[in-house]
SEVEX-63963 format. One line per field, with one value per residue (C-alpha): x, y, z. Coordinates in nm, 4 decimals, padded with zeros to 6 digits. Example, Ala and Ser with C-alpha at 12.3 -4.5 7.8 and 13.67 -1.06 7.14 Angstrom:
<pts>
c1 <- c(01.2300  01.3670);
c2 <- c(-00.4500  -00.1060);
c3 <- c(00.7800  00.7140);
</pts>
This chain:
<pts>
c1 <- c(00.9738  01.3321  01.4215  01.2927  01.5139  01.8261  01.7489  01.6997  02.0305  02.2097  02.0703  02.2084  02.5382  02.3398  02.1291  02.2681  02.3784  02.2563  02.3431  02.6255  02.3724  02.2210  02.5600  02.6771  02.3584  02.3222  02.6880  02.6422  02.3332  02.5094  02.7224  02.4115  02.3689  01.9962  01.7064  01.8073  01.7061  01.4396  01.6397  01.9839  02.0415  02.3664  02.1856  01.8982  02.1437  02.2776  01.9227  01.8583  02.1632  01.9980  01.7423  01.8199  01.6379  01.7603  02.0041  01.8079  01.4628  01.2742  01.0293  00.7444  00.4747  00.4922  00.1124  00.1012  00.4030  00.7432  01.0743  01.2127  01.5551  01.8543  01.8546  01.4919  01.5540  01.8603  01.6764  01.3849  01.6177  01.8035  01.4862  01.3508  01.6651  01.6358  01.2689  01.3203  01.6251  01.4401  01.0585  01.0165  00.7736  01.0725  01.2493  00.9312  00.8488  01.0711  00.8158  00.5652  00.7774  00.8923  00.5283  00.4639  00.7752  00.6499  00.3072  00.4685  00.6668  00.3609  00.1654  00.4451  00.4628  00.0864  00.0703  -00.1795  -00.1800  -00.0320  -00.3561  -00.5349  -00.3207  -00.3919  -00.1271  -00.3069  -00.2009  -00.2932  -00.5266  -00.8056  -00.8122  -00.8147  -01.0924  -01.2992  -01.2582  -01.4367  -01.6898  -01.7913  -01.7380  -01.9492  -02.3145  -02.5414  -02.9025  -03.1669  -03.2483  -02.8976  -02.6786  -02.3073  -02.1491  -01.8560  -01.6781  -01.6789  -01.2973  -01.2559  -01.0486  -01.2711  -01.1924  -01.3480  -01.6191  -01.7435  -01.7123  -01.9727  -02.2010  -02.1714  -02.2656  -02.5494  -02.6846  -02.6922  -02.8314  -03.0412  -02.8797  -02.8126  -02.4796  -02.4658  -02.1859  -02.0514  -01.9186  -01.5606  -01.4696  -01.1392  -00.9303  -01.0901  -01.2368  -01.1206  -01.0677  -01.3782  -01.5920  -01.4749  -01.5613  -01.8978  -01.9795  -01.9332  -02.1300  -02.4275  -02.4443  -02.5026  -02.8616  -03.0224  -02.9762  -02.6004  -02.4028  -02.0626  -01.8619  -01.5739  -01.3040  -00.9881  -00.7190  -00.5452  -00.7039  -00.5057  -00.7123  -00.6251  -00.4295  -00.6880  -00.6060  -00.9182  -00.9311  -00.9512  -00.9302  -01.2168  -01.4383  -01.3624  -01.4555  -01.7912  -01.8577  -01.7642  -01.9749  -02.2766  -02.2035  -02.1000  -01.8202  -01.5390  -01.3189  -01.0057  -00.8198  -00.4550  -00.2953  -00.1590  -00.0669  00.1038  00.4775  00.4376  00.2935  00.3798  00.0373  -00.0872  -00.4051  -00.4510  -00.4721  -00.6937  -00.9425  -01.0817  -01.2414  -01.0591  -00.7680  -00.6319  -00.3130  -00.0440  00.3321  00.4185  00.3434  00.4965  00.6447  00.8626  00.8023  00.7077  00.4070  00.1187  00.1713  -00.0640  -00.2032  -00.5520  -00.6050  -00.9261  -00.9822  -00.9977  -01.3634  -01.4592  -01.2737  -01.5618  -01.7907  -01.5956  -01.6709  -01.3678  -01.3918  -01.1902  -01.1999  -00.9562  -00.6973  -00.5412  -00.8444  -01.0015  -01.2509  -00.9988  -00.7292  -00.6333  -00.7435  -00.7295  -00.5288  -00.8587  -00.8812  -00.5489  -00.5858  -00.5881  -00.4154  -00.0538  00.1249  00.4536  00.6397  00.9577  00.7428  00.7017  01.0736  01.0581  00.7792  00.9659  01.2741  01.0734  00.9610  01.3194  01.4410  01.1833  01.2778  01.6464  01.5616  01.2737  00.9042  00.8909  01.1983  01.0453  00.7298  00.9276  01.1296  00.8232  00.6427  00.9458  00.9617  00.5873  00.5452  00.8321  00.6772  00.3257  00.4519  00.6436  00.3541  00.1126  00.3254  00.3276  00.0924  -00.1567  -00.1306  -00.4152  -00.3097  -00.5869  -00.4152  -00.4365  -00.1247  -00.2150  -00.0213  -00.3314  -00.5167  -00.2464  00.0677  00.2571  00.0026  00.0006  -00.2460  -00.2295  -00.3875  -00.2276  -00.5086  -00.3854  -00.2515  -00.4627  -00.3711  -00.2686  -00.0517  00.1242  00.1641  00.3231  00.5513  00.6862  00.7744  00.8940  01.1064  01.2081  01.1665  00.9471  00.7257  00.3964  00.0245  -00.2693  -00.6473  -00.7949  -01.1353  -01.3557  -01.2992  -00.9684  -00.8379  -00.4693  -00.1156  -00.0345  00.3077  00.3995  00.7609  00.9218  01.2478  01.4410  01.3800  01.5961  01.5105  01.6984  01.4557  01.1617  01.3113  01.3489  00.9915  00.8488  01.0587  00.9164  00.5593  00.6330  00.7647  00.4481  00.2278  00.4005);
c2 <- c(-00.4148  -00.2945  -00.6286  -00.8026  -00.5797  -00.6562  -01.0283  -01.0315  -00.8514  -01.1153  -01.3904  -01.2395  -01.4362  -01.7601  -01.6912  -01.8874  -01.7456  -01.3907  -01.1416  -00.8967  -00.6130  -00.7831  -00.8486  -00.4902  -00.3317  -00.5624  -00.5160  -00.1397  -00.1666  -00.3936  -00.0957  00.0910  00.0209  00.0943  00.2047  00.4973  00.8523  00.9813  01.2995  01.1416  01.2332  01.0352  00.7139  00.7715  00.8589  00.5047  00.3717  00.5894  00.4399  00.0977  00.2098  00.2278  00.5578  00.7901  01.0443  01.3546  01.2146  01.3373  01.0527  01.1497  00.9019  00.6183  00.6223  00.4831  00.2550  00.2414  00.1330  -00.1880  -00.1799  -00.3499  -00.6273  -00.7073  -00.6823  -00.9055  -01.1779  -01.1601  -01.1830  -01.4766  -01.6800  -01.5708  -01.7112  -02.0294  -02.0742  -02.0163  -02.2422  -02.5285  -02.5011  -02.8660  -02.9706  -03.0927  -02.7554  -02.5598  -02.7717  -02.5443  -02.2640  -02.4412  -02.4034  -02.0592  -01.9512  -02.0681  -01.8907  -01.5746  -01.6196  -01.6393  -01.3206  -01.1286  -01.2463  -01.1414  -00.7975  -00.7491  -00.9266  -01.1915  -01.5669  -01.7113  -01.9027  -01.5666  -01.4606  -01.5144  -01.4098  -01.2221  -01.0156  -00.6676  -00.4679  -00.4639  -00.8410  -00.8832  -00.6310  -00.7811  -01.1243  -00.9772  -00.7860  -01.0985  -01.3446  -01.2024  -01.3082  -01.0092  -00.9925  -00.7451  -00.5102  -00.5226  -00.2117  -00.1531  00.1760  00.3185  00.6546  00.8840  00.8849  00.5072  00.3639  00.2361  -00.1243  -00.0487  00.1780  00.1006  -00.2747  -00.2559  -00.0471  -00.2976  -00.5930  -00.3950  -00.3159  -00.6872  -00.8125  -00.5270  -00.4300  -00.0653  00.1154  00.4277  00.6671  00.8951  01.2353  01.3338  01.6763  01.8095  01.8432  01.6304  01.8341  01.6041  01.2437  01.2583  01.3736  01.0808  00.8371  01.0013  01.0026  00.6270  00.5630  00.7765  00.6221  00.2681  00.1409  -00.1904  -00.2974  -00.2320  -00.5506  -00.4141  -00.0921  -00.0540  00.1954  00.3163  00.3362  00.6248  00.7872  00.8222  01.1295  01.3778  01.1701  01.1528  00.8777  00.7220  00.6103  00.2448  00.1009  00.3115  00.2442  -00.1299  -00.1224  00.0401  -00.2141  -00.5139  -00.3980  -00.3902  -00.7150  -00.5416  -00.6541  -00.3967  -00.4199  -00.2055  -00.1066  -00.0759  00.0080  00.3385  00.2178  -00.1221  -00.0617  00.3044  00.2622  00.0005  -00.1629  -00.3807  -00.5598  -00.7280  -00.3850  -00.2391  -00.5265  -00.5201  -00.8308  -00.8143  -00.6123  -00.5981  -00.4400  -00.4459  -00.4963  -00.2518  00.0690  00.1614  -00.1849  -00.1291  -00.4808  -00.6481  -00.5636  -00.8128  -00.9278  -00.8465  -00.9588  -01.0379  -01.0815  -01.2495  -01.2809  -01.6468  -01.6449  -01.4814  -01.7138  -01.9610  -01.6687  -01.5675  -01.7560  -01.7867  -01.5831  -01.8327  -02.2115  -02.4041  -02.6825  -02.7019  -02.5670  -02.7682  -02.6922  -02.8524  -02.5914  -02.4471  -02.0960  -01.8155  -02.0293  -02.1241  -01.7633  -01.7581  -02.0421  -01.8646  -02.1162  -02.0790  -01.8022  -01.6232  -01.8161  -01.6011  -01.3114  -01.5005  -01.4590  -01.0947  -01.0205  -01.1980  -00.9934  -00.6709  -00.7675  -00.8593  -00.5215  -00.3380  -00.5534  -00.4701  -00.1028  -00.1602  -00.0858  00.1767  00.3492  00.3420  00.5061  00.7657  00.8645  00.8762  01.0942  01.3174  01.3857  01.4209  01.6425  01.8610  01.8959  01.9670  02.2423  02.4067  02.3869  02.5289  02.8449  02.9038  03.1793  03.0738  02.7060  02.5299  02.2254  01.9649  01.7192  01.7454  01.8499  01.6435  01.3104  01.1258  01.2290  01.1933  01.0055  00.9950  01.1193  01.4970  01.6849  02.0560  02.2859  02.5918  02.8448  03.0427  02.7571  02.4783  02.1459  01.9732  02.2686  02.2601  01.8831  01.9046  02.1915  02.0005  01.7103  01.9016  02.1595  01.9859  01.6099  01.5737  01.2652  01.2928  01.2275  01.4623  01.4840  01.7050  01.7928  01.7633  01.8282  01.6405  01.8355  01.9123  01.7784  01.4669  01.4182  01.1012  01.0874  00.7736  00.6509  00.6785  01.0555  01.3229  01.6521  01.8250  01.6726  01.7935  02.1436  02.1385  02.0187  02.2846  02.5529  02.4418  02.4644  02.8044  02.9306  02.8112  02.9733  03.3035);
c3 <- c(01.5111  01.5791  01.7391  01.4248  01.2115  01.4125  01.4188  01.0426  00.9803  01.1889  00.9620  00.6417  00.6373  00.6680  00.3594  00.0683  -00.2657  -00.2160  -00.4920  -00.4254  -00.3904  -00.0847  00.0719  00.0236  00.1561  00.4559  00.5463  00.5471  00.7671  01.0153  01.1107  01.2270  01.6022  01.5993  01.3814  01.1572  01.2382  00.9993  00.9320  00.8878  00.5226  00.5064  00.6006  00.3610  00.0854  00.1292  00.0934  -00.2122  -00.3851  -00.3741  -00.6353  -01.0092  -01.0603  -01.3354  -01.1974  -01.2972  -01.2257  -00.9186  -00.8675  -00.6331  -00.7319  -00.4794  -00.4559  -00.8101  -00.8426  -00.6730  -00.8171  -00.6715  -00.5115  -00.6706  -00.4068  -00.4952  -00.8701  -00.8478  -00.6563  -00.9006  -01.2017  -01.0468  -01.0113  -01.3494  -01.5125  -01.3091  -01.3997  -01.7715  -01.7864  -01.6185  -01.6081  -01.5107  -01.2410  -01.0432  -01.0452  -00.9830  -00.6771  -00.4687  -00.4960  -00.2698  00.0459  -00.0708  -00.0948  00.2604  00.3868  00.2172  00.3747  00.7188  00.6564  00.5349  00.8378  01.0701  00.9124  00.9567  01.2993  01.1915  01.1296  00.8121  00.7556  00.7237  00.4257  00.0555  -00.1977  -00.4760  -00.7765  -00.6493  -00.4249  -00.6810  -00.7068  -00.3296  -00.2840  -00.5641  -00.4061  -00.1045  -00.3171  -00.5073  -00.2240  00.0604  00.0760  00.0138  -00.0971  -00.2041  00.0836  00.2331  00.2494  00.1881  00.2979  00.1004  00.0810  -00.2194  -00.2402  -00.2233  -00.5051  -00.7912  -00.6918  -00.3526  -00.4895  -00.8420  -00.7793  -00.5015  -00.7209  -01.0064  -00.7876  -00.6286  -00.9740  -01.0508  -00.7199  -00.5867  -00.2570  -00.1680  -00.1769  00.0394  -00.0556  00.2177  00.1077  00.1839  00.3211  00.1820  00.3925  00.6647  00.9496  01.2275  01.3233  01.5426  01.2505  01.0360  01.3148  01.3755  01.0035  00.9852  01.3044  01.1978  00.8494  00.9759  00.9605  01.0560  00.6914  00.6867  00.6307  00.5320  00.5369  00.2896  00.3814  00.2123  00.4814  00.3071  00.0037  -00.3172  -00.4067  -00.1298  00.1194  00.3986  00.6465  00.7953  01.1598  01.0608  01.4116  01.5433  01.2400  01.2636  01.6314  01.5525  01.2774  01.4873  01.7807  01.5500  01.3652  01.0411  00.8104  00.7705  00.4609  00.4478  00.1296  00.2316  -00.1037  00.0300  00.3780  00.3386  00.3134  00.4044  00.7534  01.0119  00.9702  01.2589  01.1489  01.4844  01.6429  01.3678  01.3909  01.0354  00.8848  00.5521  00.4136  00.0603  -00.0675  -00.3355  -00.3365  -00.6149  -00.4288  -00.0929  -00.0296  -00.3404  -00.4649  -00.7925  -01.0042  -01.0005  -00.6440  -00.3608  -00.0285  00.0954  00.4684  00.5853  00.9584  01.0606  01.1596  00.8268  00.5858  00.5516  00.4617  00.1484  -00.1728  -00.4031  -00.7231  -00.9274  -00.9024  -01.1209  -01.1129  -00.7685  -00.5872  -00.3093  -00.0382  00.1960  00.1371  00.4726  00.5617  00.3062  00.0624  -00.1046  -00.2287  -00.4186  -00.6719  -01.0101  -01.2363  -01.3465  -01.1576  -01.2208  -00.9505  -00.9425  -00.8252  -00.4989  -00.4387  -00.5489  -00.3010  -00.0225  -00.1111  -00.0903  00.2592  00.3498  00.2196  00.4319  00.7299  00.6860  00.7318  00.9734  00.9006  01.1772  01.0313  00.6818  00.8163  01.0117  00.7037  00.4792  00.7344  00.7743  00.4003  00.3468  00.6537  00.5389  00.1941  00.3250  00.5542  00.2703  00.0249  00.2818  00.2926  -00.0845  -00.1952  -00.4607  -00.3617  -00.1833  00.0169  00.0092  00.2421  00.6191  00.8064  01.1146  01.1231  01.2461  00.9307  00.6665  00.5675  00.2377  -00.0184  -00.0748  -00.2951  -00.3756  -00.6326  -00.7975  -00.8240  -01.1236  -01.3383  -01.4937  -01.3353  -01.6593  -01.7546  -01.4165  -01.4352  -01.7800  -01.6772  -01.3789  -01.6058  -01.9123  -01.7310  -01.4076  -01.4768  -01.1702  -01.1978  -01.0059  -01.0608  -01.1107  -01.0855  -01.3542  -01.2042  -00.8972  -00.5298  -00.5384  -00.8383  -00.8219  -00.8258  -00.6240  -00.4698  -00.2807  -00.1578  -00.0205  00.1285  -00.2010  -00.2024  -00.0396  00.1265  -00.1524  -00.4053  -00.1953  -00.1927  -00.5704  -00.6209  -00.3901  -00.5612  -00.8976  -00.7663  -00.6165  -00.9501  -01.1253  -00.8622  -00.9276);
</pts>
């Protein structure tokens, strides 16, 4: 993807009427001869300055929602003003080709065909399109994991309750024992009744990364549909869906891609598109819509968000998806290693890169989770997430490219002080 990054940077002068924030950032990146080093704090300080985060805020909650960069915000605002100043059909006609250009860019990022991409509103909507759209009947079986997001967990249970098929829930060991065990667990769970297996690529609960390619290979070999929830991997990892081989994949723009809220992506492999019934049929829908486009007709959409999502992809491309992943892994690995050395702190996320990425969960043994969570915010202005009970109980940190090592050090020092 480095060649794509360099090619994109060379096109910047040809892009018309870009805001000053784009020009300044792209000009600075042009000086970089190659992809940035993950540990070059000077470079990543430049990236950090593109985000309008409060000066004293340590924001470590990418797994929930990310801030958008100024270049993305400026492009979004530009088109919002244009839309509101002239909402005529004639002016809004420009969004049709913009939507197709966006579709091409998403497809390129994921290494699939543009016809396999539907532009949704978030991961939950994409996943529920699959949940409601796949033909299942009484006696069939769907396999899910205990730590799947509710949109990829409770949604299957709700439909099964209505239609009488079985949902088998696989337990999750925290931390994961090994990649081989995760693969074996999926393989052994499959029965002759299994029609679909729904996997979360990277869990938001404890940060376990599932071997998606190997599980998809098992499923495909046995004629089973494999749906992948990529909410915590898209924008964080350099995701290659062609290599993974899943049947469907849903994700959002507002997390690791650092894009607008209420924009998402649903990938449906070409030979599966005809097997997914649309959840919503309204004006503009037609059975003759090409490819996955038939799954994105929801009525009036917020058209300027199309430009905002494209800008988020452009921003990631400027830096390079592989470089984004390397920096995210550098920060998260650094934080995991430090937390694992703090007495009284139990790290619930695997240290191995093949089993983890940007989501980090830890538990302070002598301090109630809510108390620790509040203390980090009240005394240090550290914004994170928490799980109050259960096997994934603890504090969740999720650093991204707008964070610095110095912020990681401060966060770990705050946890250490709480742990006593």
